[in-house]
Structure formats: C-alpha cells, structure tokens
C-alpha positions in Angstrom: 10.6 55.1 227.8 11.8 58.7 226.5 12.4 60.6 229.3 15.7 59.1 230.0 16.9 60.4 226.7 16.4 63.9 228.0 20.0 63.5 229.7 21.8 63.4 226.4 21.8 65.2 222.8 18.5 63.9 220.8 18.1 63.6 217.2 14.7 64.3 215.1 14.6 62.0 212.5 12.9 61.9 209.2 11.2 58.9 207.7 12.8 57.4 204.4 9.9 55.7 202.6 9.0 54.2 198.9 6.1 54.5 196.9 7.1 57.8 194.9 6.6 60.3 197.3 9.3 63.3 197.9 10.2 62.3 201.4 13.1 64.4 201.3 11.5 67.6 200.4 12.5 70.9 202.4 15.8 68.9 204.0 15.9 72.0 206.4 12.7 71.9 208.2 13.9 69.3 211.0 17.2 71.3 211.8 15.5 74.6 212.2 12.9 72.9 214.4 15.5 71.7 216.5 16.9 75.1 216.6 13.8 76.7 217.8 13.4 73.8 220.5 16.9 74.5 221.6 16.2 78.4 221.7 12.9 78.3 223.7 13.8 75.3 226.0 16.3 73.7 227.9 16.6 70.6 225.5 19.6 69.9 223.3 18.8 68.7 219.8 21.0 68.0 217.3 20.6 70.5 214.6 20.8 68.3 211.4 18.8 66.2 208.9 18.7 62.9 209.8 16.9 60.0 207.5 16.0 56.8 208.7 14.2 54.1 207.5 11.1 52.1 209.4 13.4 48.8 209.1 16.1 50.4 210.9 17.3 48.2 214.1 17.9 51.4 216.0 14.7 53.1 215.3 13.7 53.3 218.8 17.0 55.6 219.4 14.9 58.5 217.6 12.2 59.8 220.0 10.6 62.0 217.3 10.0 60.9 213.7 8.8 63.1 210.9 7.2 61.8 207.5 6.1 64.3 204.9 5.6 64.3 201.0 3.3 65.3 197.9 3.0 62.0 196.6 2.5 58.4 197.2 3.5 56.5 200.7 4.0 52.5 200.6 5.3 50.6 203.2 6.8 47.4 202.8 5.7 44.3 205.2 8.9 44.9 207.2 8.4 48.9 207.2 4.9 48.1 208.6 6.1 45.7 211.2 8.9 48.2 212.0 6.6 51.0 212.5 4.1 49.6 214.6 6.7 48.2 217.0 8.2 51.6 217.0 4.5 53.2 218.3 3.6 50.2 220.5 7.4 50.8 222.3 6.5 54.3 223.0 7.9 56.4 219.8 6.1 59.1 218.2 5.6 59.9 214.5 4.5 63.0 213.1 3.0 63.2 209.7 2.2 66.4 207.8 0.3 66.2 204.6 2.3 68.3 202.0 -0.6 68.0 199.4 -1.2 64.4 197.9 -0.1 62.4 200.5 -3.5 61.7 202.3 -5.2 58.7 200.5 -1.9 56.7 200.2 -0.9 57.4 203.7 -4.3 56.3 205.2 -4.0 53.2 202.9 -0.9 52.4 204.5 -1.6 53.0 208.1 -4.5 50.5 207.6 -1.8 48.0 207.1 0.2 48.8 210.1 -2.8 49.4 212.5 -5.9 47.2 210.6 -7.4 47.8 214.3 -7.3 51.4 214.9 -8.6 54.3 213.0 -7.3 58.0 213.1 -9.4 60.1 215.4 -9.4 64.1 215.4 -7.3 65.4 218.3 -9.7 67.5 220.5 -8.3 70.8 221.2 -7.8 70.4 224.7 -5.3 67.6 224.2 -2.0 68.1 225.7 -0.3 68.4 222.4 -1.8 71.9 221.8 -1.0 73.2 225.4 2.5 72.0 226.1 4.4 75.2 226.0 2.4 77.4 223.7 -1.7 77.4 223.9 -3.1 76.6 220.5 -6.6 76.0 219.5 -5.8 73.1 217.1 -3.3 73.0 214.4 -2.3 76.3 212.8 -3.0 76.8 209.0 0.3 77.6 207.6 -0.8 76.7 203.7 -4.1 76.1 202.0 -4.7 73.0 200.3 -8.3 71.9 200.6 -11.4 73.8 201.4 -12.1 74.2 205.1 -10.4 74.4 208.7 -6.9 72.5 209.1 -7.4 69.2 211.2 -5.1 67.0 213.4 -5.9 63.4 213.6 -4.1 60.8 215.6 -3.8 57.2 216.7 -3.7 56.5 220.2 -1.9 53.7 221.8 -2.8 53.2 225.6 -3.9 56.6 226.3 -0.8 58.3 224.5 -1.3 60.1 221.3 1.5 57.9 219.2 0.8 59.1 215.8 -0.1 62.9 215.0 -1.3 63.8 211.6 -1.8 67.1 210.3 -4.2 67.9 207.1 -5.0 70.9 205.1 -2.6 72.6 207.5 1.2 71.8 206.5 2.8 73.1 209.6 6.2 71.9 208.6 6.3 74.3 205.5 6.3 76.9 208.0 9.7 75.3 209.3 11.4 76.4 206.0 12.2 80.0 204.9 12.0 79.0 201.2 8.0 79.6 200.9 8.3 83.1 202.4 5.7 83.0 204.7 5.1 85.8 206.9 6.9 85.9 210.4 3.7 85.6 212.2 2.7 82.4 210.1 6.0 80.8 210.8 5.8 81.5 214.4 2.4 79.8 214.7 4.3 76.7 212.8 7.2 76.5 215.1 4.9 77.0 218.1 2.9 74.0 217.2 6.3 72.0 216.3 7.9 72.8 219.7 4.9 71.5 221.4 4.9 68.3 219.4 8.4 67.8 220.1 7.8 68.4 223.8 4.7 66.1 223.8 6.8 63.4 222.3 9.4 63.5 225.1 7.2 63.9 228.0 4.6 61.3 227.2 
C-alpha cells in the first residue's frame, strides 16, 4: 500500500483523540523527526505538524500516525472502526506512553482489536534494524522502574501498531526537555527506523 507514496512528499500525522489526554503536547516532535528523516535518507517528508482524527475519510493517505499524551484516551465507535480499517489496510500507528497513557490506551485498544493482544516486539525485529541497529527501544525518560519496552499488534505478519512503554522516545524529538545530544540521537535513530519500517512493509 505504502511504497508508491515514496514518489511524492509524505506527511507524518498526529492523532487527535478525546478523553482528556493532552494529545497535542510538544507540537514540534513530528516536524523535527521529519527533518531528521529528510537529512539522513533520500525521502522527502513535510516538516510541519499535522493533526488528524481517526474518523477522517482520508486517513489512509497518512502512512505514519503518531499518538501520545499523559492522560486518558477515549475512542468513539467511529474512531474504533476508523483505526481498525486503517491498520488492517496497511497503515502504521506509533503510540508513545508519555506517562499516564498506558491503562486507558490498553482499554481502548481492546475495543479496536478484541481478538488481539499487545505482544512484546523481539529485538531482532526489522523495526530495530532499518537504518540503525538498536537493542530495542531506547530509554529517553524514566517513568517506571525497569527497562523500556516495545510492544506491537501484528496483522498479517506486519507490525501495524508499535507501542513504547517506559521509554518515551518522542520526548527526545524535542529540545524542550534539554536532553543530552547523545540521548536525543538515540531517540531520532529509533524514529527514523520507525518511519522507514512504516514505508517499507
């Protein structure tokens, strides 16, 4: 579905959702990630913030969706149907728990895929080795005890939804947290890998 889109400019989109979570936080993360992808690859991504709702009839035009926040996620019936259709149609969603999202996100995901479970993504999965070889998701910010985790929903063998927990990769895509350059570099490496995976599978 997605490879023909490589011939034109691509837009990374942020999911706008209901429920009280700050879906809009750090609005520079996707423009910054797009800039890094453009700098490090031959792709041409639009370097601007684009918010989209899961009920948008043109949702499939976005090859990479991003969802984050600190509060509760709530999907309407229409959003549940829209997200399921998008992922089953070949789309890719990256969800980053920015501390406080985990419980409600898992509840809402169960509505989208009542017959599927989040599975831990093995370290040999291509998403960790597209351009950079990484040993799983990097730890950008510490929110909980223990190592960072990367989970996924697989559809037809493809990782359609990738979820990072206790990692907070996208916080490294903005300068506002004043993370060291070495930490931000790891975050961008993971981000570039994710975008390349979304466009290649």
